[in-house]
C-alpha positions in Angstrom: -4.1 -3.3 15.6 -1.4 -6.0 15.8 1.9 -5.7 13.9 0.7 -7.7 10.8 -2.4 -5.5 10.5 -0.3 -2.4 10.9 2.2 -3.4 8.2 -0.7 -4.3 5.9 -2.3 -0.9 6.6 0.9 1.0 5.9 1.4 -0.9 2.6 -2.1 0.2 1.6 -1.1 3.8 2.3 2.1 3.6 0.2 0.2 1.7 -2.5 -2.3 4.5 -2.6 0.5 7.0 -3.1 2.0 4.9 -5.9 -1.4 4.6 -7.7 -2.1 8.3 -7.4 1.4 9.1 -8.8 0.7 6.7 -11.6 -2.5 8.5 -12.5 -0.7 11.9 -12.2 2.1 10.7 -14.5 -0.5 9.4 -17.0 -1.5 13.0 -17.5 1.8 14.7 -16.8 4.4 12.3 -18.3 7.2 14.9 -18.5 7.0 15.9 -14.8 10.4 14.9 -13.4 9.5 15.6 -9.8 6.5 13.3 -10.0 8.6 10.6 -11.6 11.2 10.9 -8.8 8.4 10.5 -6.2 7.0 7.5 -8.2 10.4 5.8 -8.2 10.9 6.5 -4.6 7.6 5.3 -3.4 7.6 2.3 -5.7 10.9 1.2 -4.1 9.5 1.7 -0.6 6.3 -0.3 -1.5 8.3 -3.1 -3.0 10.5 -3.3 0.1 7.4 -3.3 2.4 5.6 -6.0 0.4 8.8 -8.1 0.4 9.2 -7.8 4.1 5.5 -8.6 4.7 5.6 -11.6 2.4 8.6 -13.0 4.2 7.1 -12.5 7.7 3.5 -13.6 7.0 2.2 -14.5 3.6 2.7 -13.3 0.0 0.5 -10.3 -1.0 1.1 -11.0 -4.7 1.9 -14.2 -6.6 5.4 -13.0 -7.5 6.2 -12.8 -3.8 5.3 -16.5 -3.2 8.2 -18.6 -2.1 8.1 -22.0 -3.7 11.0 -23.9 -2.2 8.9 -26.6 -0.5 5.3 -25.7 -1.3 3.2 -23.1 -3.1 2.5 -20.3 -0.6 0.4 -17.9 -2.8 -2.8 -19.4 -1.5 -1.8 -19.2 2.2 -3.3 -15.8 2.7 -6.9 -15.6 4.0 -9.3 -14.1 1.5 -10.8 -10.9 2.7 -14.2 -12.4 3.6 -12.5 -15.3 5.3 -10.3 -13.2 7.6 -13.4 -11.1 8.7 -15.5 -14.2 9.3 -12.8 -15.8 11.4 -12.3 -12.7 13.7 -15.0 -11.0 15.6 -12.6 -8.2 16.3 -11.7 -7.4 12.7 -11.4 -3.7 12.1 -14.6 -2.3 10.4 -12.5 -0.8 7.6 -11.0 -4.1 6.7 -14.3 -5.9 6.4 -16.7 -3.3 5.0 -14.2 -1.2 3.1 -16.0 1.9 4.4 -12.9 3.7 5.4 -11.2 5.5 2.6 -7.8 7.3 2.7 -8.3 10.7 1.1 -5.4 12.6 -0.3 -5.9 15.1 2.6 -5.7 12.3 5.1 -2.6 10.8 3.5 -0.9 14.1 3.7 -1.4 14.3 7.4 0.4 11.0 8.0 3.8 12.7 8.4 6.7 10.4 7.5 4.5 8.2 5.3 3.9 10.9 2.7 6.1 14.0 2.8 4.6 17.4 2.2 6.4 17.7 -1.1 4.3 14.8 -2.5 1.2 16.6 -1.4 2.3 19.6 -3.3 2.0 17.6 -6.5 -1.6 17.0 -5.7 -2.1 20.7 -5.3 -0.9 21.6 -8.7 2.9 21.1 -8.8 4.5 20.5 -12.2 
C-alpha cells in the first residue's frame, strides 16, 4: 500500500469512528464523554482530509481549491481507479472488507481504548 492509499485508509478508519460516535450521540445526546470523543475525532478527521486534499485531490467538494481550476472532479471514481490498476486492493474495489468495532479497537493509536469503552456500554 503506497502513502496515498495508506492515508485514504486511515481517513476511512477515523471517519468510521466519527460516524459511530454520531449514531451513539443520536441516542445518548447528554453523554459528555461521547461528545468529547466526537469533537476530538472530528478535528482529527478534518485535519487528515485537509492534508490528503492538499497532497493528492479533494475528498469532498468543500476541500477543492479553485485558484486556477476546479479540482473537485480530479479524483478517480472508485470504479475508474480499480479499472486502471491491476494491483488495486481487493477491499478498495469490491468493498468486501469491513472494519468492525472490534477491529477498530485493535488499531492502537487510531482509536484509544476509552473510545471502545463507549461501544461497550459507557455513559
